[in-house]
C-alpha positions in Angstrom: 0.1 0.1 -0.1 1.4 3.4 -1.0 1.9 6.0 1.6 -0.3 8.9 1.6 0.8 12.2 -0.5 2.9 14.3 1.9 1.5 17.4 0.0 -2.1 16.4 0.6 -1.2 15.9 4.1 0.4 19.3 4.6 -2.6 20.9 2.7 -5.1 19.2 5.1 -3.1 20.1 8.2 -3.0 23.6 7.4 -6.5 24.0 7.0 -7.5 22.4 10.3 -6.9 25.7 12.5 -9.4 27.4 10.2 -11.9 24.5 10.5 -11.2 24.7 14.3 -12.2 28.5 14.3 -15.3 27.9 12.2 -16.6 25.0 14.4 -16.2 27.4 17.5 -18.0 30.1 16.0 -21.0 27.8 15.3 -20.6 26.3 18.9 -20.8 30.0 20.3 -24.4 30.3 18.5 -25.4 26.7 19.5 -24.7 27.5 23.0 -26.3 30.7 23.2 -29.9 29.8 23.5 -30.1 29.3 27.3 -28.1 32.5 27.7 -30.7 34.3 25.9 -33.6 32.9 27.6 -31.9 33.7 31.0 -31.5 37.4 29.8 -35.1 37.9 29.7 -36.1 36.0 33.0 -33.2 37.6 34.9 -34.0 41.0 33.8 -37.6 40.8 34.7 -36.5 39.6 38.3 -34.0 42.4 38.6 -36.4 45.0 37.6 -39.1 43.8 40.0 -36.5 43.4 42.8 -35.1 46.9 42.6 -38.4 48.4 41.5 -39.4 49.7 44.9 -36.0 51.4 45.6 -36.2 53.3 42.3 -38.5 55.3 40.0 -40.5 52.6 37.9 -39.8 54.9 34.8 -36.0 54.4 35.3 -36.3 50.6 35.9 -38.6 50.2 32.9 -36.3 52.1 30.7 -33.6 49.7 31.6 -35.5 47.0 31.1 -36.9 48.0 27.8 -33.2 48.5 26.5 -32.2 44.8 27.7 -35.2 43.4 26.2 -34.5 45.1 22.8 -31.0 44.0 23.0 -31.8 40.3 23.7 -34.6 40.1 21.1 -32.0 41.3 18.7 -29.5 38.8 19.6 -32.4 36.1 19.6 -33.0 37.1 16.0 -29.3 36.9 15.2 -29.3 33.4 16.6 -32.2 32.2 14.6 -30.9 33.7 11.5 -27.9 31.8 11.9 -29.7 28.5 12.5 -31.8 28.9 9.3 -29.0 30.2 7.1 -26.3 27.8 8.1 -23.7 30.3 6.7 -20.7 28.8 4.6 -17.3 29.0 6.1 -16.3 31.9 4.2 -19.1 34.1 5.9 -18.5 32.8 9.5 -16.2 35.6 10.2 -18.8 38.3 10.0 -21.2 36.4 11.9 -18.7 36.0 14.6 -18.2 39.8 14.6 -21.9 40.2 14.9 -22.2 37.9 18.0 -19.5 40.0 19.6 -21.2 43.0 19.0 -24.7 41.8 20.5 -22.7 40.5 23.4 -21.0 43.7 23.9 -24.2 45.5 23.8 -25.9 43.0 26.2 -22.8 43.5 28.7 -22.9 47.3 28.3 -26.7 47.1 29.4 -26.1 45.0 32.1 -23.1 47.0 33.5 -25.5 50.1 33.1 -27.8 48.2 35.7 -24.6 47.7 38.0 -24.1 51.3 38.0 -27.6 52.9 38.3 -29.0 50.5 40.6 -26.2 50.3 43.0 -27.0 53.1 45.3 -29.8 51.4 46.8 -30.3 51.2 50.6 -32.3 47.9 50.5 -29.8 45.3 51.2 -32.1 42.7 49.4 -31.9 44.7 46.3 -28.1 45.3 46.4 -27.6 41.4 46.9 -30.0 40.5 44.2 -28.1 42.8 41.8 -24.8 41.3 42.6 -25.8 37.6 42.7 -27.5 38.1 39.0 -24.4 39.9 37.7 -22.0 37.3 39.2 -24.2 34.6 38.4 -24.4 35.5 34.8 -20.7 35.7 34.5 -20.4 32.4 35.7 -22.8 31.1 33.4 -21.4 32.7 30.4 -17.9 31.2 31.1 -19.1 28.0 29.3 -21.5 29.3 26.7 -18.9 32.1 25.5 -15.7 30.2 26.2 -15.8 29.2 22.3 -14.7 32.7 21.4 -12.8 34.1 24.2 -12.9 37.6 22.9 -16.6 37.8 23.5 -16.3 36.6 27.1 -13.6 39.0 28.0 -15.8 41.8 26.7 -18.7 40.6 28.6 -16.8 40.3 31.9 -15.3 43.8 31.4 -18.7 45.4 30.6 -20.7 43.7 33.2 -18.3 43.8 36.2 -16.3 46.8 35.6 -19.2 49.5 36.7 -19.8 47.4 39.8 -16.0 47.3 40.6 -15.7 50.9 40.2 -18.7 51.7 42.2 -17.1 49.5 45.4 -13.9 51.5 44.8 -15.7 55.0 44.9 -17.9 53.9 47.9 -17.6 55.8 51.1 -18.5 52.8 53.2 -15.9 50.6 54.6 -15.0 47.5 52.9 -15.5 48.9 49.4 -11.8 48.2 48.4 -12.2 44.6 49.8 -15.3 43.9 47.6 -13.6 45.3 44.7 -10.6 43.0 45.1 -13.2 40.0 45.6 -14.6 41.0 42.2 -11.2 41.3 40.7 -10.2 38.0 41.9 -13.5 36.5 40.7 -12.8 37.9 37.4 -9.5 36.2 37.2 -11.0 32.9 38.2 -13.7 33.2 35.6 -11.1 34.0 32.9 -9.1 31.3 33.6 -11.8 28.6 33.8 -13.3 30.0 30.6 -9.8 30.1 29.0 -9.2 26.5 30.3 -12.7 25.3 28.7 -11.7 27.1 25.4 -8.3 25.2 25.0 -10.2 21.8 25.7 -12.7 22.7 23.0 -9.8 23.7 20.5 -7.9 20.5 21.2 -11.1 18.3 20.8 -12.1 19.9 17.6 -8.6 19.7 16.3 -8.5 16.1 17.0 -11.5 15.5 15.3 -10.6 17.3 12.3 -7.1 15.7 12.2 -8.8 12.3 12.4 -11.1 13.0 9.8 -8.4 14.3 7.6 -6.4 11.0 8.5 -9.2 8.9 7.4 -10.0 10.6 4.4 -6.1 10.6 3.6 -6.0 6.8 4.1 -9.2 6.2 2.5 -7.9 8.1 -0.5 -4.6 5.9 -0.1 -6.6 2.6 0.4 -8.6 3.3 -3.1 -5.3 4.1 -4.8 -3.6 1.0 -3.6 -6.5 -1.0 -4.5 -6.7 0.5 -7.9 -2.9 -0.4 -8.1 -3.5 -3.8 -7.1 -6.2 -4.4 -9.5 -4.1 -2.8 -12.4 -1.4 -5.3 -11.2 -3.6 -8.1 -11.5 -4.9 -7.1 -14.8 -1.6 -6.6 -16.1 -0.6 -10.0 -15.0 -3.6 -11.5 -16.3 -3.2 -10.0 -19.6 0.5 -10.7 -19.8 -0.2 -14.5 -18.9 -2.6 -14.6 -21.8 -0.2 -13.0 -24.0 2.5 -15.3 -22.9 0.7 -18.5 -22.9 -0.5 -18.0 -26.4 2.7 -18.2 -28.1 3.8 -20.6 -25.3 1.1 -23.1 -26.5 2.8 -23.3 -30.0 6.2 -23.7 -28.5 5.4 -26.5 -26.0 2.8 -27.9 -28.4 5.2 -28.3 -31.2 8.2 -29.5 -28.9 5.6 -32.4 -27.7 4.9 -33.4 -31.3 8.5 -33.1 -32.1 9.7 -35.5 -29.1 7.1 -38.1 -30.3 8.6 -38.0 -33.9 11.4 -40.2 -35.0 14.5 -38.4 -33.8 18.2 -39.3 -33.8 19.8 -39.2 -30.0 21.4 -35.7 -30.6 17.9 -34.3 -32.0 15.9 -36.0 -29.1 18.4 -34.3 -26.4 18.0 -31.0 -28.1 14.2 -31.5 -28.0 14.4 -32.3 -24.5 16.5 -29.5 -23.4 14.1 -26.9 -25.2 11.0 -28.5 -23.7 12.7 -28.4 -20.2 13.3 -24.8 -20.7 9.6 -24.0 -21.9 8.5 -26.0 -18.8 10.7 -23.9 -16.6 9.2 -20.7 -18.2 5.7 -21.8 -17.6 6.2 -22.8 -14.0 7.7 -19.2 -13.4 4.7 -17.7 -14.8 2.4 -19.8 -12.8 4.2 -19.0 -9.6 4.0 -15.3 -10.4 0.1 -15.5 -10.9 -0.1 -17.7 -7.7 1.8 -15.1 -5.7 -0.4 -12.1 -6.9 -3.5 -14.0 -6.2 -2.4 -14.7 -2.7 -1.2 -11.2 -2.1 -4.5 -9.7 -3.3 -6.4 -12.1 -1.0 -8.1 -13.8 -3.9 -7.4 -17.3 -3.0 -10.3 -19.1 -1.9 -10.4 -22.3 -0.1 -13.0 -25.1 -0.4 -14.2 -27.0 2.6 -14.9 -30.3 1.0 -14.2 -34.0 2.4 -10.9 -35.8 1.2 -8.5 -38.2 2.4 -4.9 -36.8 3.3 -3.3 -40.0 2.5 -4.7 -40.0 -0.8 -3.6 -36.6 -1.6 0.0 -37.7 -0.4 -0.1 -40.6 -2.9 -1.1 -38.3 -5.7 1.8 -36.2 -4.9 4.3 -39.0 -4.9 3.0 -40.4 -8.1 3.0 -37.1 -9.8 6.8 -36.6 -8.9 8.3 -40.3 -9.1 9.3 -39.7 -12.5 11.1 -36.4 -11.8 13.0 -38.3 -8.8 13.7 -41.5 -10.9 15.6 -39.3 -13.6 17.8 -38.2 -10.7 18.2 -41.8 -9.4 16.5 -40.6 -6.1 14.2 -42.8 -3.7 10.9 -41.1 -3.2 9.2 -42.8 -0.3 5.9 -42.4 1.5 5.3 -43.0 5.2 1.6 -43.0 6.0 -0.6 -43.8 9.0 -1.9 -47.4 9.4 -5.5 -46.3 8.8 -5.5 -44.3 5.6 -9.0 -44.0 5.3 -9.8 -41.1 7.6 -11.1 -37.9 5.8 -11.2 -34.4 6.7 -13.0 -31.2 5.3 -10.7 -28.9 3.6 -9.0 -28.0 0.3 -7.0 -30.8 -1.0 -5.9 -28.9 -4.3 -4.1 -26.1 -2.1 -2.8 -28.9 0.1 -1.3 -30.7 -2.8 0.0 -27.3 -4.2 2.0 -27.1 -1.1 3.1 -30.7 -1.0 4.3 -30.4 -4.6 6.3 -27.2 -4.2 8.2 -28.8 -1.1 8.7 -32.0 -2.8 9.9 -30.4 -6.1 12.2 -28.2 -4.0 13.7 -31.3 -2.3 14.2 -32.9 -5.6 15.7 -30.0 -7.0 18.4 -29.7 -4.3 19.0 -33.4 -3.8 21.6 -35.1 -6.0 21.8 -38.6 -4.5 19.7 -40.4 -1.7 16.2 -40.2 -0.6 13.3 -38.0 -0.4 10.8 -39.1 2.4 7.1 -37.8 2.4 5.3 -38.4 5.8 2.0 -37.8 7.0 1.0 -38.4 10.8 -1.8 -37.5 13.1 -0.4 -35.3 15.8 -3.7 -34.7 18.0 -7.4 -35.3 17.5 -10.7 -35.3 19.2 -14.2 -35.9 18.3 -14.5 -33.3 15.7 -11.2 -32.1 14.8 -7.9 -33.6 13.6 -4.4 -32.1 13.7 -2.2 -33.3 10.7 1.7 -33.1 10.5 3.3 -33.2 7.2 7.1 -33.8 6.8 9.2 -33.7 3.7 12.9 -34.9 4.3 15.7 -35.1 1.7 19.4 -36.0 1.9 20.3 -32.9 -0.2 22.7 -29.9 0.1 21.1 -28.7 3.3 21.5 -24.9 4.1 23.0 -22.5 6.9 21.0 -21.0 9.7 21.3 -17.7 7.9 19.8 -18.9 4.7 16.9 -20.5 6.7 16.0 -17.0 8.0 15.4 -15.6 4.6 14.2 -18.9 2.9 10.5 -18.0 2.7 11.0 -14.5 1.2 9.8 -14.1 -2.4 12.4 -14.2 -5.0 14.9 -15.5 -2.6 17.2 -18.6 -2.7 20.1 -19.6 -0.7 22.8 -17.4 -2.4 23.5 -16.5 -5.9 25.6 -19.8 -6.4 22.6 -21.8 -5.4 20.6 -19.9 -8.1 23.2 -20.4 -10.8 23.6 -24.2 -10.0 19.9 -25.2 -9.6 18.0 -22.5 -11.0 14.4 -21.5 -10.0 12.8 -18.1 -9.1 12.5 -18.6 -5.4 8.8 -18.1 -5.6 7.8 -21.7 -4.5 8.5 -21.8 -1.0 7.1 -18.2 -0.6 3.8 -19.6 -2.0 3.6 -22.7 0.0 4.3 -20.8 3.3 1.7 -18.2 2.6 -0.9 -21.1 1.4 0.0 -23.0 4.8 -0.6 -19.9 6.9 -4.0 -19.4 5.5 -4.8 -22.9 6.7 -3.6 -21.8 10.1 -0.3 -23.4 10.1 3.2 -22.5 9.5 6.1 -24.3 7.7 9.4 -24.8 9.7 12.6 -26.1 8.5 15.5 -27.7 10.1 18.6 -28.4 8.2 22.4 -28.8 8.3 24.7 -28.0 5.4 25.5 -31.3 3.4 23.3 -33.3 5.6 20.0 -32.6 4.1 16.7 -30.6 5.0 13.4 -31.3 6.9 10.3 -29.0 6.1 7.4 -29.7 8.3 4.0 -28.2 9.0 0.7 -28.9 10.9 -2.9 -27.9 10.1 -6.0 -28.6 12.1 -8.9 -29.3 10.0 -12.4 -30.8 10.9 -13.1 -34.3 10.4 -15.3 -35.1 7.5 -18.7 -36.6 8.4 -19.6 -38.0 4.9 -17.5 -39.7 2.4 -15.6 -37.5 -0.1 -17.6 -37.4 -3.5 -15.5 -39.6 -5.8 -15.1 -38.4 -9.4 -14.3 -41.3 -11.7 -13.1 -40.0 -15.0 -13.2 -42.6 -18.0 -9.8 -44.1 -18.7 -8.5 -42.9 -22.2 -9.0 -45.6 -24.7 -6.5 -46.8 -27.2 -8.3 -44.7 -29.7 -10.7 -41.9 -30.0 -13.4 -41.2 -32.8 -15.3 -38.4 -33.7 -15.5 -34.9 -35.4 -14.3 -32.0 -33.5 -14.8 -28.4 -34.4 -12.0 -25.9 -33.1 -12.6 -22.1 -33.1 -9.1 -20.7 -32.9 -7.5 -17.5 -34.4 -4.0 -17.9 -33.9 -2.4 -19.4 -36.7 0.4 -21.3 -34.7 -2.0 -22.7 -32.2 -4.4 -23.9 -35.0 -1.6 -25.8 -36.3 -0.7 -27.3 -33.0 -4.4 -28.4 -32.3 -4.8 -29.9 -35.6 -1.7 -31.9 -35.4 -2.5 -33.0 -31.7 -6.1 -34.2 -32.8 -4.8 -36.0 -35.7 -2.5 -38.1 -33.6 -5.6 -38.9 -31.2 -7.4 -40.2 -34.4 -10.0 -37.4 -34.5 -11.2 -35.5 -37.4 -11.3 -31.8 -37.0 -12.2 -28.5 -38.7 -11.0 -25.1 -37.5 -12.5 -21.7 -37.8 -11.1 -18.2 -37.0 -13.8 -16.8 -34.7 -17.0 -17.3 -32.6 -19.5 -16.2 -35.4 -18.1 -19.0 -37.7 -18.1 -21.6 -35.1 -21.9 -20.9 -34.5 -22.4 -21.0 -38.3 -20.5 -24.3 -38.5 -22.8 -25.8 -35.8 -26.2 -24.8 -37.5 -24.9 -26.4 -40.8 -23.3 -29.8 -39.5 -23.1 -32.2 -36.7 -20.2 -32.4 -34.2 -19.0 -34.6 -31.4 -17.1 -32.0 -29.5 -16.1 -28.0 -29.8 -12.7 -26.8 -28.7 -13.5 -23.0 -28.0 -11.0 -20.3 -27.6 -12.3 -17.5 -25.3 -10.9 -14.4 -27.0 -11.3 -14.0 -30.8 -12.0 -11.3 -33.3 -15.7 -10.7 -34.5 -17.4 -12.8 -31.9 -15.6 -14.2 -28.8 -16.1 -17.7 -27.3 -18.7 -16.7 -24.5 -21.0 -15.2 -26.8 -20.6 -18.0 -29.4 -21.3 -20.5 -26.6 -24.4 -18.7 -25.7 -25.7 -18.8 -29.2 -24.8 -22.4 -29.8 -26.8 -23.4 -26.5 -29.7 -21.4 -28.0 -29.6 -22.9 -31.3 -29.2 -26.5 -29.8 -32.2 -26.0 -27.4 -30.9 -28.3 -24.8 -29.5 -31.1 -27.1 -26.1 -32.1 -25.6 -22.7 -31.0 -27.3 -19.5 -31.0 -25.3 -18.1 -27.4 -25.5 -14.3 -27.3 -24.1 -12.8 -24.0 -23.4 -9.2 -23.9 -24.7 -8.0 -20.6 -23.6 -4.8 -18.7 -22.4 -6.9 -16.9 -19.6 -6.2 -19.0 -16.5 -7.4 -17.3 -13.5 -10.2 -19.1 -11.2 -12.6 -16.2 -12.6 -11.9 -17.3 -16.1 -12.8 -20.9 -15.3 -15.9 -19.8 -13.7 -16.9 -17.6 -16.4 -16.6 -20.3 -19.0 -18.8 -22.6 -17.2 -21.1 -20.1 -16.5 -21.9 -19.4 -20.4 -22.6 -23.2 -20.7 -19.1 -24.7 -21.5 -18.7 -28.2 -20.2 -15.0 -28.3 -19.6 -11.9 -26.2 -19.5 -8.3 -26.6 -21.0 -5.7 -24.0 -20.2 -3.0 -23.2 -22.8 -0.3 -24.3 -23.4 -2.2 -27.5 -23.6 -0.4 -31.0 -23.1 -1.3 -33.8 -25.3 -2.0 -36.1 -22.5 -4.3 -33.4 -21.0 -6.3 -33.0 -24.5 -6.5 -36.8 -24.7 -7.8 -37.4 -21.1 -10.4 -34.4 -21.2 -11.6 -35.5 -24.7 -12.2 -39.0 -23.4 -14.5 -37.9 -21.1 -16.9 -36.7 -23.7 -15.9 -38.9 -26.8 -14.3 -42.1 -25.5 -16.0 -45.3 -26.9 -15.3 -49.0 -26.4 -12.4 -49.8 -28.8 -13.8 -51.8 -31.6 -12.1 -53.0 -34.8 -15.2 -52.5 -36.9 -15.7 -48.8 -35.5 -16.0 -46.5 -38.4 -17.6 -43.2 -38.8 -18.7 -41.2 -41.8 -18.9 -37.7 -41.5 
């Protein structure tokens, strides 16, 4: 995942102080409601409380003034709520609020001045309590903008303080000092609250900016990952298409009469082509794992059978190096678990191929044991042991890193991309295990891992494939636009004893189906004029339910590609480059008939 753009982060951080100020202005208006209500109530109480000690005309004039100021402030507050001004306008609204607070403070300050000289102690105490209480209450509501609170404190308490200083009665200076101390307390309290608000909103906006930046970075990373996946899928298709021609022709060449020297040359070329194809598959596998697109099935299977399959698949490779490939399985091989045996075999094949590669003489042991089990789960331990070159502790520490081998001499001597072990480790970790290695230079290596799987409650679904007969018969339609691949598939089908016709695109394939009878169709997916998907849909519509095997023959090998082929009505899937054995096995499922010396077919 790419890091967020520093320029974007700086710009977002520079705008946060402005956003904090704007939010504090909005909070100022939101907090003003109760203060405005208390202005009306307390003004009425003060007017009634001091009324008997002063001419009612003077008291009512003051009440009228504070009433008008409060109404004006209320109207301002309502207008702000309705208009919800844009950030650019908040400065003017903040100024208007400060002016309103100033007018209210001056009016209350006038009450402190005019209503001070009363001999009624109740009226004097009422005045002092109301003025002091309003300042205490305003410390919270006006704290968002400290200027407004400072002005309010100054305008409301200064006249009363001056009155105490000018009073002839004893204790005036003491009362003035108390008010001064009270003012300092109020200002400090309001300042602390103001700072807390600023920190709170700053944290909120910084988190919002961070989330926005991270979301943007995540979107970019996902787009980059998707682009990488699309690029690799496209490159895989583009590489596999010519590789089909290379590997196909080499297979046909190796099955032809050759001199020993020619056969050696063909074998070397075929081995190099296989190595290139394995590298391509490893890169695609690693990409799918890193992008989290590898899905694990939960199907019943027998682990012992999976291990036997791996041994059978790689036995020829071991024999070529005169290595002994040995299996050690539990006494009861019939137990079954729920999981993905395809991914398990992929791991075992990678580890076993790695052991064969780095072992020049001796043996390879594949071992399966039951580490633990209870009524519902079973912990299986897999071990692959060899008598190969071994490795040092330093090499072991970096062994499972992608594109890494022991050292440069190992790469030159044995080849390989260094992806197999990395892929195996990632797959095992997704199964809940971890591959560990124990090795000593020149004394072999031991790779092992343990996975815990649920016990299967039912027998695995057995898929019995028809065994290839000695001969196949039938007419096969091939839809393929690449000239080299046309030639390869024609020769392969001819060697299998099949008749075939080749068309260049999907539209021609649909026309051929409408005009003649066929026993199977090999359908490329990406062709000009009409692709294989649309052609399959039209063929199925034309056949109206009549059976006709349509087999995808494509260089698109991602799981989604296979699913897309089956979804449009294709029956099977062959990935390019196709091997003659795979082609024969697949066609045998749909074309095989018991061999008969009188079997003939008229097209």
